[in-house]
KELUM-767904 format. One record per residue (C-alpha): residue in one letter; x, y, z. Coordinates in steps of 0.1 Angstrom, whole numbers, plus 5000, padded with zeros to 4 digits. Each point is the difference from the previous one (the first is absolute). Last residue first. Layout:
AXYZ;...
***
This chain:
X884355230677;X496750215005;X500050355010;X497550115025;X498250324996;X499250205030;X497350025025;X501649715021;X496549865007;X498750094965;X503049884986;X500049665018;X496249954988;X500950084963;X503049755001;X498449745018;X497050064975;X502549974971;X501549675016;X496849875006;X498550094964;X503349824983;X499949705023;X496249964993;X500850054961;X502749725004;X497749785019;X497250044976;X502649924970;X501049685019;X496249925005;X499350074967;X502349764985;X499249745023;X496350054992;X501149984962;X501949685008;X497049845018;X497750114974;X502249844970;X500349695022;X496249985007;X499450064963;X502449714992;X498649785023;X496450084989;X501249954964;X501449685010;X497049875018;X497950104972;X502049824975;X500149705021;X496350015008;X499250024962;X502249724994;X498349795027;X496550104986;X501349894966;X501149675011;X496649985020;X498050084971;X502049774976;X499549695027;X496450095004;X499550014960;X502049644999;X497749885028;X496950124982;X501249844967;X500749665017;X496450025016;X498450064966;X501949694985;X498949805029;X496750124996;X499749964961;X501449665006;X497349895026;X497550144978;X501349794966;X499949705024;X496850065014;X498850094966;X501249664987;X498649795028;X496750174992;X500149914967;X500849655007;X497549975024;X497650164974;X501149774975;X499149695021;X496750155011;X499350044962;X500949664992;X497849875029;X497250204988;X500449894966;X500449635010;X496850055021;X497950154973;X501049714977;X498649775027;X497050205006;X499450004963;X500649624995;X497649945029;X497450234984;X500449834966;X499549655020;X496850115015;X498650164969;X500749674987;X498249815024;X496950224998;X500149974963;X500149625004;X497549985029;X497250214986;X499049924965;X502049684991;X499849865034;X496450145005;X498949874967;X501549665003;X498349975035;X496650094986;X500349784971;X500949705024;X497050125028;X497550034966;X501349624990;X499749875034;X496350155004;X499449904965;X501149665008;X497850015034;X497050094979;X500349704979;X499249795031;X502249755011;X499849704990;X498949755029;
***
C-alpha cells in the first residue's frame, strides 16, 4: 500500500501550517512574553531600589527630626532656666524693696508715734492747766 498522494499533501500542508504558526504566532508571542518578563524584572528592581532609598530617606528624616526635637527641648530648657533665674532675681529685688519700704514705714510710724505722744502730753498738760484754772478760778503758774 502506497499512500495516497492526498496524504502527502495533507502532511505538507500541516508542516507548512506548523511552520507558519511558529513563525507568525509562536515566535512573536514568545518574544512579547520575554520582553514583558524583562520589563517586570526591571520594574521590580526599580521598585526595590526606590523602596530602599525611601527607607534610607525615612531613617535620615527621623534622625534629623529627633535631633531637631532634642535641640528644641534643650533651647526650651535653657529658656526656662533663664526665666526662672530672672524670676528669682525679680522676687529678690521685690522682697528687698518691700523690706526697705516696710523698714521706712516702720521708722516713720515710730517717729509719728513719738510725735503724737509728745503732742498728747503737751495737749494733756494744757488741758489740765486750763481745767485747773477754771476750777480754781485763777491763773496757775508753771514751774
